[in-house]
LUMMAR-407796 format. One record per residue (C-alpha): residue number from 0; residue in one letter; x, y, z. Coordinates in nm, 4 decimals. Layout:
NUM | A | X | Y | Z
...
END
This chain:
0 | M | 1.3413 | 1.5940 | 0.9022
1 | P | 1.2023 | 1.3453 | 1.1510
2 | E | 1.2287 | 0.9732 | 1.1089
3 | A | 0.9148 | 0.8324 | 0.9510
4 | K | 0.6936 | 0.6207 | 1.1645
5 | N | 0.4887 | 0.3328 | 1.0974
6 | V | 0.1271 | 0.2439 | 1.2491
7 | L | 0.2874 | 0.0732 | 1.5496
8 | R | 0.4796 | 0.4221 | 1.6093
9 | Q | 0.8107 | 0.2391 | 1.5370
10 | P | 1.0656 | 0.3419 | 1.2716
11 | L | 0.8952 | 0.2860 | 0.9118
12 | Q | 1.0539 | -0.0287 | 0.7557
13 | P | 1.0901 | -0.0503 | 0.3623
14 | C | 0.7793 | -0.2344 | 0.1935
15 | S | 0.9428 | -0.3742 | -0.1416
16 | T | 1.2351 | -0.3304 | -0.3732
17 | D | 1.1307 | -0.5981 | -0.5859
18 | P | 0.9133 | -0.4553 | -0.7368
19 | M | 1.0430 | -0.1301 | -0.6288
20 | T | 0.7410 | 0.0397 | -0.4617
21 | G | 0.6423 | 0.3669 | -0.3122
22 | F | 0.5198 | 0.7092 | -0.4637
23 | Y | 0.8786 | 0.8125 | -0.4758
24 | R | 1.0069 | 0.4437 | -0.6133
25 | D | 1.2237 | 0.4213 | -0.2893
26 | G | 1.0876 | 0.0957 | -0.1448
27 | C | 0.8838 | 0.2725 | 0.1418
28 | C | 0.5402 | 0.3681 | 0.1736
29 | R | 0.5402 | 0.7529 | 0.2601
30 | A | 0.3809 | 1.0415 | 0.1008
31 | G | 0.4602 | 1.3934 | 0.0157
32 | A | 0.2352 | 1.6910 | -0.0953
33 | E | 0.2644 | 1.5834 | -0.4679
34 | D | 0.1157 | 1.2315 | -0.3702
35 | Y | -0.2683 | 1.3080 | -0.4044
36 | G | -0.3288 | 0.9182 | -0.3830
37 | L | -0.1659 | 0.8848 | -0.0450
38 | H | 0.0551 | 0.5440 | -0.1118
39 | L | 0.0683 | 0.4648 | 0.2561
40 | V | -0.0407 | 0.1198 | 0.2883
41 | C | 0.2190 | -0.1749 | 0.2467
42 | S | -0.0115 | -0.4653 | 0.1162
43 | I | 0.0594 | -0.8022 | -0.0337
44 | V | -0.1665 | -0.8154 | -0.3263
45 | T | -0.3897 | -1.0913 | -0.4080
46 | E | -0.5760 | -1.1804 | -0.7510
47 | E | -0.8900 | -1.0728 | -0.5867
48 | F | -0.7872 | -0.7372 | -0.4837
49 | L | -0.6117 | -0.6927 | -0.8155
50 | A | -0.9620 | -0.7595 | -1.0032
51 | F | -1.1153 | -0.5364 | -0.7549
52 | S | -0.8810 | -0.2575 | -0.8250
53 | K | -0.9067 | -0.2857 | -1.1845
54 | S | -1.2885 | -0.2829 | -1.1656
55 | R | -1.2459 | 0.0292 | -1.0160
56 | G | -1.0663 | 0.2025 | -1.2767
57 | N | -0.7096 | 0.1316 | -1.1412
58 | D | -0.5479 | -0.1609 | -1.3482
59 | L | -0.2396 | -0.2751 | -1.1318
60 | T | -0.1449 | -0.5652 | -1.3306
61 | T | -0.0573 | -0.3869 | -1.6885
62 | P | 0.3074 | -0.2492 | -1.6752
63 | V | 0.3457 | 0.1199 | -1.7245
64 | P | 0.7199 | 0.1705 | -1.8068
65 | E | 0.6991 | 0.5585 | -1.8152
66 | Y | 0.6041 | 0.5527 | -1.4427
67 | D | 0.8574 | 0.2842 | -1.3759
68 | F | 0.5618 | 0.0481 | -1.3218
69 | P | 0.6265 | -0.3044 | -1.3746
70 | G | 0.2567 | -0.4649 | -1.3216
71 | L | 0.1814 | -0.6459 | -1.0245
72 | V | 0.1152 | -1.0329 | -0.9802
73 | P | -0.0649 | -1.1815 | -0.6630
74 | G | 0.2058 | -1.2055 | -0.3558
75 | D | 0.3837 | -0.8921 | -0.4522
76 | R | 0.4396 | -0.6155 | -0.1856
77 | W | 0.3093 | -0.2869 | -0.2946
78 | C | 0.2151 | 0.0724 | -0.1510
79 | L | -0.1547 | 0.1046 | -0.1938
80 | C | -0.3273 | 0.4410 | -0.1700
81 | V | -0.4859 | 0.4275 | 0.1636
82 | L | -0.8557 | 0.5127 | 0.0354
83 | R | -0.8135 | 0.1966 | -0.1949
84 | W | -0.7270 | -0.0143 | 0.0800
85 | K | -1.0417 | 0.1178 | 0.2941
86 | E | -1.2566 | 0.0890 | 0.0009
87 | A | -1.1210 | -0.2980 | -0.0585
88 | F | -1.1690 | -0.3367 | 0.3187
89 | E | -1.5272 | -0.2415 | 0.3106
90 | A | -1.5924 | -0.4491 | 0.0196
91 | G | -1.4645 | -0.7659 | 0.1777
92 | V | -1.1554 | -0.7941 | -0.0562
93 | A | -0.8624 | -0.6173 | 0.1384
94 | P | -0.5187 | -0.7416 | 0.0800
95 | Q | -0.2822 | -0.8433 | 0.3779
96 | V | -0.0947 | -0.5638 | 0.5350
97 | V | 0.2553 | -0.5300 | 0.6343
98 | L | 0.2242 | -0.3179 | 0.9500
99 | G | 0.5900 | -0.2256 | 1.0203
100 | A | 0.5968 | -0.0733 | 0.6519
101 | T | 0.2573 | 0.1137 | 0.6575
102 | H | 0.3057 | 0.4714 | 0.7263
103 | I | 0.1629 | 0.6156 | 1.0488
104 | S | -0.0641 | 0.8636 | 0.8434
105 | T | -0.2905 | 0.5631 | 0.7491
106 | L | -0.4288 | 0.5811 | 1.0892
107 | E | -0.5854 | 0.9321 | 0.9843
108 | F | -0.8139 | 0.7160 | 0.7608
109 | V | -0.8323 | 0.3579 | 0.8988
110 | D | -0.8572 | 0.2228 | 1.2264
111 | L | -0.5496 | 0.0134 | 1.3313
112 | D | -0.7783 | -0.2596 | 1.4637
113 | D | -0.8894 | -0.3019 | 1.0949
114 | L | -0.5328 | -0.3098 | 0.9713
115 | Q | -0.4506 | -0.5651 | 1.2262
116 | Q | -0.6984 | -0.8052 | 1.0964
117 | F | -0.4975 | -0.8254 | 0.7890
118 | A | -0.1503 | -0.8288 | 0.9284
119 | V | 0.1095 | -1.0356 | 0.8167
120 | D | 0.3590 | -0.9105 | 1.1096
END
């Protein structure tokens, strides 16, 4: 299997292991056929984004142990669903992005220029 690439066309870097993120809970923002949400964008979540996500029906602050989900706090790095990040971007509440850990497939949905406005790397 070819090495995964990030939006900068470099090898995909890990997003977070504390908390452990990624659809596969391996620390990386990559997706497979079973990941309908496309958890591709490595973000640093903010209070504003967490409130926005909760208002859209996805509470990211409450732990869900059966899915190995610890609940997030502002400052955590997390692999977000690409369409949720795009929705937050369009609403003016997008969290920062770690480009080196954001999967190249994100570019099928979001412009690199838009991601770069929120880049921390």
